[in-house]
C-alpha positions in Angstrom: -46.2 -58.8 43.0 -46.6 -55.1 43.6 -43.0 -54.7 44.5 -42.1 -56.5 41.2 -44.1 -54.1 39.3 -42.7 -51.2 41.3 -39.0 -52.0 40.5 -40.0 -52.5 36.9 -41.4 -49.0 36.6 -38.5 -47.5 38.5 -36.2 -49.5 36.0 -38.2 -48.0 33.1 -38.1 -44.4 34.5 -34.2 -44.8 35.0 -33.6 -46.1 31.7 -35.8 -43.1 30.0 -33.9 -40.6 32.1 -30.6 -42.0 31.2 -31.5 -41.9 27.3 -32.8 -38.3 27.8 -29.8 -37.2 29.6 -27.5 -39.0 27.0 -29.4 -37.3 24.1 -29.1 -33.9 25.8 -25.4 -34.5 26.5 -24.8 -35.5 23.0 -26.9 -32.3 21.6 -24.9 -29.9 24.1 -21.6 -31.6 23.1 -22.5 -31.3 19.4 -23.4 -27.8 19.5 -20.3 -26.9 21.5 -17.9 -28.8 19.0 -19.8 -26.9 16.1 -19.3 -23.5 18.0 -15.7 -24.4 18.8 -14.8 -25.0 15.2 -16.8 -22.3 13.6 -15.7 -19.5 16.5 -13.0 -17.9 14.6 -13.7 -15.0 12.3 -11.8 -14.1 9.0 -12.2 -11.4 6.4 -8.9 -12.4 4.7 -9.6 -12.4 1.0 -13.1 -11.1 1.5 -12.7 -7.3 1.7 -13.4 -5.0 -1.4 -11.3 -2.1 -0.5 -13.8 0.2 -2.2 -13.6 3.2 0.1 -10.8 5.6 0.2 -9.0 6.1 3.6 -10.5 8.9 5.4 -7.6 11.0 7.0 -8.6 12.8 10.0 -8.0 16.8 9.7 -5.5 18.4 11.6 -7.2 20.5 14.2 -7.0 24.2 14.0 -5.4 26.3 16.6 -4.8 29.6 17.8 -1.7 31.1 19.8 -2.5 33.3 22.8 -0.6 36.2 23.7 1.6 34.3 26.0 2.3 31.7 23.4 -0.1 29.0 24.5 -1.5 26.9 21.7 -5.1 26.6 22.1 -7.6 23.9 20.6 -11.2 23.4 20.6 -12.9 20.1 20.9 -16.7 19.6 21.1 -18.1 16.3 22.0 -21.4 15.8 20.0 -23.8 13.4 18.7 -24.6 12.9 15.0 -25.0 10.3 12.3 -22.6 8.6 10.0 -23.3 6.6 6.8 -20.6 3.9 6.8 -22.4 1.7 4.4 -24.6 3.4 1.5 -28.1 4.2 2.7 -27.6 3.1 6.3 -27.3 6.0 8.8 -25.5 4.9 12.2 -26.1 6.9 15.3 -22.5 8.0 16.4 -20.6 10.3 18.7 -17.5 12.3 17.7 -15.5 15.4 18.2 -16.2 18.5 16.1 -18.0 16.1 13.9 -20.2 13.0 13.6 -17.7 10.3 14.4 -14.1 10.3 15.8 -12.2 13.4 16.2 -9.4 15.6 14.6 -5.7 15.1 15.0 -4.3 17.4 17.4 -0.6 18.4 16.9 2.0 20.2 19.1 5.7 20.6 19.7 7.7 19.9 22.8 8.2 23.0 24.8 4.9 24.4 23.9 2.1 25.3 26.3 -1.2 23.8 25.0 -4.9 24.4 26.2 -7.8 22.6 25.1 -11.4 24.0 25.4 -13.5 20.8 25.7 -17.3 21.4 25.5 -19.6 18.6 26.2 -22.8 19.0 23.9 -24.1 15.4 24.6 -26.9 14.4 27.0 -24.8 12.8 29.4 -21.4 13.3 31.2 -18.1 12.4 29.7 -14.4 13.0 29.9 -11.3 13.2 27.6 -8.1 11.6 28.7 -5.0 12.4 27.0 -3.5 9.0 26.5 0.4 8.6 26.9 0.6 12.4 27.9 2.8 13.5 30.8 0.7 16.1 32.4 -0.7 17.3 35.9 -3.1 14.9 37.4 -5.9 17.6 37.5 -5.5 18.0 33.6 -5.4 14.3 33.0 -9.0 13.8 31.9 -9.6 10.6 34.0 -12.8 9.5 35.7 -12.1 12.6 38.3 -12.3 15.2 35.6 -15.8 14.6 34.3 -17.4 17.2 31.8 -20.9 17.2 32.6 -23.6 17.6 29.8 -23.7 21.3 28.5 -20.4 22.1 30.3 -16.9 23.0 29.4 -13.5 22.0 30.9 -10.2 23.7 29.7 -7.0 21.7 30.6 -3.7 23.3 30.1 -0.2 21.9 30.5 3.3 22.4 29.0 4.4 19.7 26.5 7.6 18.2 28.0 8.1 14.7 26.3 9.6 13.5 23.1 8.0 13.3 19.7 5.4 10.7 19.8 2.1 9.1 18.7 -0.5 9.7 21.4 -4.4 9.6 21.3 -7.4 11.1 23.3 -10.5 9.3 24.4 -13.2 9.3 27.1 -12.6 7.8 30.5 -16.0 7.8 32.7 -15.7 5.2 35.3 -18.1 2.4 34.2 -18.9 3.9 30.7 -15.6 3.9 28.8 -16.2 1.0 26.5 -19.5 2.7 25.4 -18.4 6.1 24.9 -15.3 4.8 22.8 -17.2 2.4 20.8 -19.7 5.3 20.0 -16.8 7.2 18.3 -15.0 9.5 20.7 -11.4 9.0 20.0 -8.5 10.9 18.0 -4.8 11.1 17.8 -2.6 13.6 19.5 0.9 14.0 17.8 3.9 15.5 19.5 6.9 16.8 17.5 10.4 17.7 18.6 13.6 19.0 17.0 15.4 15.5 16.9 12.2 14.1 14.9 12.3 17.2 12.7 16.0 16.5 11.8 15.5 12.8 11.0 14.9 11.5 7.4 11.7 9.6 8.1 8.4 10.4 6.2 6.8 13.2 7.8 4.2 14.7 5.5 1.0 14.1 7.3 -1.8 12.5 5.2 0.6 11.8 2.3 3.5 9.7 3.4 2.8 9.6 7.2 -0.7 8.1 7.7 -2.6 7.7 10.9 -4.2 4.3 11.1 -6.8 4.1 13.8 -7.8 0.6 13.8 -11.2 -0.4 15.4 -13.6 -3.4 15.2 -17.2 -3.3 14.8 -20.3 -5.1 14.3 -23.5 -3.8 12.8 -27.1 -4.8 13.9 -28.7 -3.4 11.0 -27.8 0.2 10.7 -26.9 0.7 14.1 -23.5 -0.5 15.8 -23.9 -3.7 17.8 -22.0 -3.2 21.1 -22.7 -6.7 22.5 -20.0 -9.1 23.6 -19.5 -12.4 21.9 -21.1 -15.6 23.4 -18.5 -17.3 25.5 -16.1 -14.3 25.3 -14.8 -12.9 28.6 -12.3 -10.2 27.0 -15.0 -7.7 26.1 -16.7 -6.5 22.8 -15.2 -8.3 19.6 -16.5 -7.3 16.2 -16.6 -9.1 13.0 -14.8 -6.6 10.8 -12.5 -3.6 11.0 -12.4 -0.1 10.2 -9.6 2.4 9.8 -10.1 6.0 10.8 -14.0 5.3 10.7 -13.5 3.8 7.1 -14.9 0.6 6.0 -13.0 -1.6 3.5 -10.4 1.2 3.1 -7.6 1.9 0.6 -4.8 4.4 0.7 -2.9 5.6 -2.5 0.5 5.8 -1.8 3.0 8.2 -3.8 6.1 7.9 -1.9 8.9 4.9 -1.9 8.5 4.8 1.9 5.4 5.4 4.0 5.0 5.7 7.8 2.0 4.2 9.2 1.2 5.2 12.7 -0.7 2.2 14.1 -3.1 2.7 16.9 -5.1 -0.1 18.3 -8.3 2.0 19.3 -10.5 -1.3 19.6 -12.1 -1.9 23.2 -10.8 -5.4 23.5 -9.3 -6.9 20.5 -5.6 -7.7 20.1 -4.1 -7.4 16.7 -1.1 -8.9 15.3 -0.1 -6.4 12.2 1.9 -7.6 9.1 1.4 -7.5 5.3 -0.3 -10.2 3.4 2.9 -10.9 1.3 5.0 -11.1 4.5 7.3 -8.3 3.7 9.3 -6.9 6.4 9.0 -3.4 7.7 10.9 -1.1 9.9 9.4 -0.5 13.6 10.6 3.2 14.2 8.5 3.9 17.3 6.4 2.5 20.1 3.8 4.2 22.5 5.9 7.2 23.8 8.3 8.0 20.9 11.0 6.9 18.7 13.1 3.8 19.3 17.1 4.1 19.5 17.4 2.5 16.3 14.9 0.8 13.8 14.0 -2.8 14.1 13.1 -4.9 11.1 10.3 -7.3 11.6 7.3 -8.7 9.8 4.8 -8.7 12.7 3.8 -6.4 15.6 1.2 -7.3 18.2 -0.8 -4.3 19.7 -3.3 -4.7 22.6 -5.9 -2.2 23.0 -4.4 1.4 23.6 -0.8 0.6 22.3 0.8 2.3 19.4 3.5 1.5 16.9 5.2 3.5 14.1 6.4 1.5 11.1 7.9 2.2 7.9 7.0 0.2 4.9 8.8 0.1 1.4 6.6 0.3 -1.5 7.4 -0.5 -5.2 5.9 1.4 -8.3 2.4 -0.2 -9.1 2.2 -2.7 -6.4 -0.7 -3.3 -4.0 -0.2 -4.8 -0.5 -2.6 -5.4 2.4 -2.1 -4.7 6.1 -3.4 -7.7 7.6 -4.1 -8.8 11.4 -2.8 -12.3 11.9 -3.9 -14.8 14.7 -2.5 -13.9 18.1 1.2 -15.5 19.2 -0.1 -16.1 22.6 -3.2 -17.5 24.5 -4.6 -20.9 25.6 -7.4 -22.8 23.6 -10.3 -20.8 24.9 -8.7 -17.5 24.2 -7.7 -18.5 20.8 -11.2 -19.7 19.8 -13.6 -17.4 21.9 -11.4 -14.2 22.7 -10.3 -13.6 19.2 -6.9 -15.1 19.3 -7.7 -17.1 16.0 -9.3 -14.3 14.2 -7.6 -12.7 11.1 -8.5 -9.4 9.2 -7.6 -7.7 6.0 -7.3 -4.2 7.5 -6.0 -1.7 4.8 -5.0 -1.9 1.3 -2.0 0.2 -0.1 -1.9 1.1 -3.5 1.2 2.3 -5.1 1.3 4.8 -8.0 3.2 3.7 -11.1 5.8 6.3 -10.2 7.0 7.0 -6.8 8.7 9.7 -5.1 12.1 8.6 -4.0 12.6 8.4 -0.2 15.8 8.2 1.9 16.6 5.0 3.6 15.4 4.8 7.2 18.3 6.3 9.7 20.2 3.8 11.4 19.9 5.9 14.5 16.8 7.5 15.5 17.4 8.6 19.1 20.4 8.4 21.3 19.9 6.0 24.2 19.6 8.9 26.8 17.3 10.4 24.3 14.6 7.9 25.0 14.3 9.3 28.3 13.6 5.9 30.1 14.1 5.1 33.8 16.7 2.9 35.0 16.1 0.0 37.1 19.2 0.6 39.1 18.0 4.0 40.4 14.6 2.2 41.8 14.0 3.1 45.4 10.9 0.7 45.8 9.2 -2.2 44.0 5.5 -2.8 44.0 3.5 -5.9 42.9 0.4 -6.0 41.1 -1.9 -9.1 40.5 -3.9 -8.8 37.6 -7.3 -10.4 37.5 -10.7 -9.6 36.1 -12.4 -9.1 39.6 -9.9 -6.4 40.2 -6.0 -5.4 40.8 -4.6 -7.0 43.9 -7.9 -8.3 44.6 -9.6 -5.0 44.9 -12.2 -3.7 42.4 -11.7 0.1 41.9 -13.1 2.4 44.3 -13.3 6.3 43.4 -12.7 7.4 47.1 -9.7 5.1 47.8 -6.1 5.9 47.0 -4.4 2.6 46.2 -0.7 3.6 46.0 1.5 6.7 46.9 4.7 7.4 45.0 7.2 10.1 45.8 8.0 12.8 43.1 11.2 12.4 41.5 11.8 8.7 42.3 12.2 5.6 40.1 10.1 2.3 41.1 9.9 -1.1 39.6 6.4 -2.7 39.2 5.9 -6.3 38.7 2.9 -7.1 36.9 1.6 -10.8 37.4 -1.3 -12.3 35.5 -2.5 -15.3 37.3 -6.0 -15.1 35.9 -7.8 -16.9 33.1 -7.3 -14.5 30.3 -4.9 -12.0 28.7 -4.9 -8.5 30.1 -2.9 -5.5 29.6 -1.9 -2.6 31.8 -1.8 1.2 31.2 -0.4 3.8 33.6 -1.3 7.4 33.2 1.1 10.3 33.1 4.4 8.0 32.8 6.3 6.2 29.9 7.8 3.3 31.4 10.7 0.8 30.5 9.9 -2.9 30.0 12.7 -4.6 32.0 11.7 -8.3 31.3 9.0 -10.5 30.3 8.9 -14.0 32.4 12.6 -13.2 33.2 13.8 -12.8 29.6 15.0 -9.5 27.7 11.9 -8.1 26.0 11.3 -8.1 22.1 12.4 -5.1 20.1 8.9 -3.9 20.1 8.9 -3.6 24.0 12.2 -1.9 24.2 11.0 1.7 23.6 8.9 4.1 25.5 5.8 2.4 26.8 2.4 3.4 28.5 0.6 0.4 27.9 1.8 -3.4 27.8 0.0 -6.8 27.2 0.5 -9.3 30.0 -0.4 -12.7 28.6 -2.2 -15.4 30.9 0.5 -16.7 33.4 2.9 -14.0 32.4 5.1 -11.7 34.6 6.3 -8.4 33.3 8.6 -6.1 35.2 8.7 -2.3 34.3 10.6 0.8 35.6 8.8 3.9 36.1 9.9 7.4 37.2 7.5 10.1 38.6 8.9 13.3 37.6 5.8 15.4 37.2 4.1 17.7 39.6 3.0 16.4 42.9 -0.7 16.5 44.0 -1.8 14.5 47.1 -5.3 14.9 46.3 -6.0 14.2 42.6 -4.9 10.7 41.6 -3.8 9.2 38.2 -5.0 5.8 37.3 -3.6 2.5 36.3 -5.8 -0.2 34.8 -6.5 -2.9 32.2 -7.1 -1.3 29.0 -9.6 -3.9 27.9 -12.2 -1.4 28.5 -14.9 -3.6 29.7 -12.5 -4.7 32.3 -11.8 -1.4 33.3 -15.4 -0.4 33.5 -16.1 -3.3 35.6 -13.3 -2.3 38.2 -10.1 -3.6 37.0 -8.4 -0.2 37.8 -6.7 1.4 40.7 -5.3 4.9 41.7 -2.1 6.4 42.7 -1.1 10.0 43.8 2.4 11.8 43.3 3.6 13.4 46.6 6.7 15.3 47.9 9.1 13.6 49.8 7.5 12.8 53.4 4.1 14.1 52.4 0.9 11.9 52.7 -1.6 11.2 50.4 -4.9 13.5 50.8 -8.6 12.7 50.4 -9.9 12.4 46.7 -12.3 15.4 46.3 -15.7 15.0 44.7 -15.2 15.6 40.9 -18.7 15.1 39.8 -18.3 17.4 36.9 -17.2 20.8 35.4 
């Protein structure tokens, strides 16, 4: 009898547990289903475009007796009122938020006096610039609080849209999010002769796009629930301007698009699906313009586009959902998100502009390496846990390359999300993507390239800068939380027969 009652009690307990587990499972499943269906973000049709686009000022400079152009940058803390009556703590160069646009010509010697007035160390990396490793501004060139660093180099690369931002190991995402970023434009004789829009701030606009979320008055730097790509904001700003519009007085306008976000990928186009001419990529002009209505940029990538306007019209630069990515990436890593980014307002009468030239740079003018000249191949497996299975180590040189040689690097993303790959100092040629010829937006000079999940990208690189066996350059994922977590490696450039040295302690300047 007692055994029978025991069996009944056990049965009731099991039934109760089953019901509880079922209810919990249904609740969790229902919550996940709700989150799945509501995970995408969109500001399409919701932006008021009530603020005139801020155009970063051109940084003043002086010229030394030896002809060196000298700039001054001061890293500082400040406060910015992005919204009326709400002051947000920010960082900036020579101001409260972001920085001025530096501009120099090919052949010039430049020097930048960087002063750090913050209460912590940081650095300034010249993204896309060809320069000695000691001047690169990576994690080995930290500028301590209260200290000054003065890198100098000769500009020796084609006209291009570059940028500068911090690169402290383990803290790059935070420093960029707070506002330390600016453009660095290069000019040359060829670009000066071309009939492209080139009046800065008038028909040649810098468009630095970042995503942001506000927690009250402050920036929210947290990561989205279930997202493993890094910070994803719920709205965008351009040049630090929320809800921006730009008045256009010319028939054709050049937009220098820069994805300065820390993790978000944008697919830029216009709300009316108009075509535009892509004229330049990361490191300079294309051989010829390419007509398209979408261009995708991962963090750190740039694109120069020329859009044709009609008198009195308005059009919106929009970011559309990704072309790539699996279901998880699309729902939780921003792939399905869409944003109205910038409104262009054309005047009732427009100054006429010449047609976009049919040729922009001779093939040899692109100055890109040829895979047939490669003397070595290397393979890089991209995973969140590290590159080639190793997280970043400041005292370890991962690769040694010989100055004056060309190599082919194979980038393979076998992980569970899209990554991208940035190489310091060089502009590379994208040879193929999954064995196929790259699309037009990948045929120019590149220093950063997206590598979707499961994809293989081959690039050709030539290392023709100065050698330095002791001071490395970086290669890394430019999704900045991935970089901070160790998805980065180091390489040194040496003379033929020379070995890599030992990485010195660069704690600060």
